[in-house]
N, C-alpha and C positions, 0 to 999 in steps of 0.2 A: 553537471546540471543537465537535466533531461530536456530535450527539445519539445516545444508545444505540439508539433506534429506527432511525435511519438506518444506523448501523453494523451492525445485525442483518440488514439486507437487502442490504448490499454484498457482492459476491463478486469474486474475481479474474477478469477477463475472459478470461484465457488458460486457466483451469482449470475454469470453471463448467460446461462441457458434459460433462466426463469425470470430474470429482471435485467435492468440495464447494466448494473455492475459498474457504474461510473466511479472514478477514483479522484480523490483530492490529493494534490501534491503538496505535502506539508513540510515546510522548513527545509526543503531540498534533501530530506532524509527519509521520508515516509510516503507511502501511497495508502490512503484510507478509503475503504469502500463506503460509499454513501448509502448503500442498501443494508449491508450486514454488519458494518463496523470493524471488519477485519483490517488489520494494519500490517502492511508489507514494508520491510526495510529496503532502503536503497543504499547499496554499498558500492563505492567507486563508480557511481553513475550507472549501476546495474540493479534493476529491481529484482528482489527475491520474491517471485510470485508463486510460492508454494503454499497450498492451502493450510498445511499443518503449521507453517511459520506464521501465517495470518491469524490462525486460531490462537497461537501462543500470546499474541498481543491484543486480541479482540477486546478484552475487558480492561485494558489499560486506558486511562483517560488520555485524551489527545494532549493535554498540557503536561502530562507525566512521561511522555515518550522521550527517551534519551536521544540527544543530538550531539554528535553524529550517531546514527543507528549502530548498535553493536554487531560485531561479527557473529554469524550463526555457526 
């Protein structure tokens, strides 16, 4: 589980320069950007914050995200 202090400083790497890039922590398995919709998996309490990984899941509906997040 990620600490709230850590979540408060994390931002979407694709959006942070132009927008807020705020992330929603979803089911302790995903970080979802509130600006662009990219979805970043969290594996073993480590967020995989790579833009190409976020792109891969961007069009997947929130309800359809696998829990736990798959290994990349």
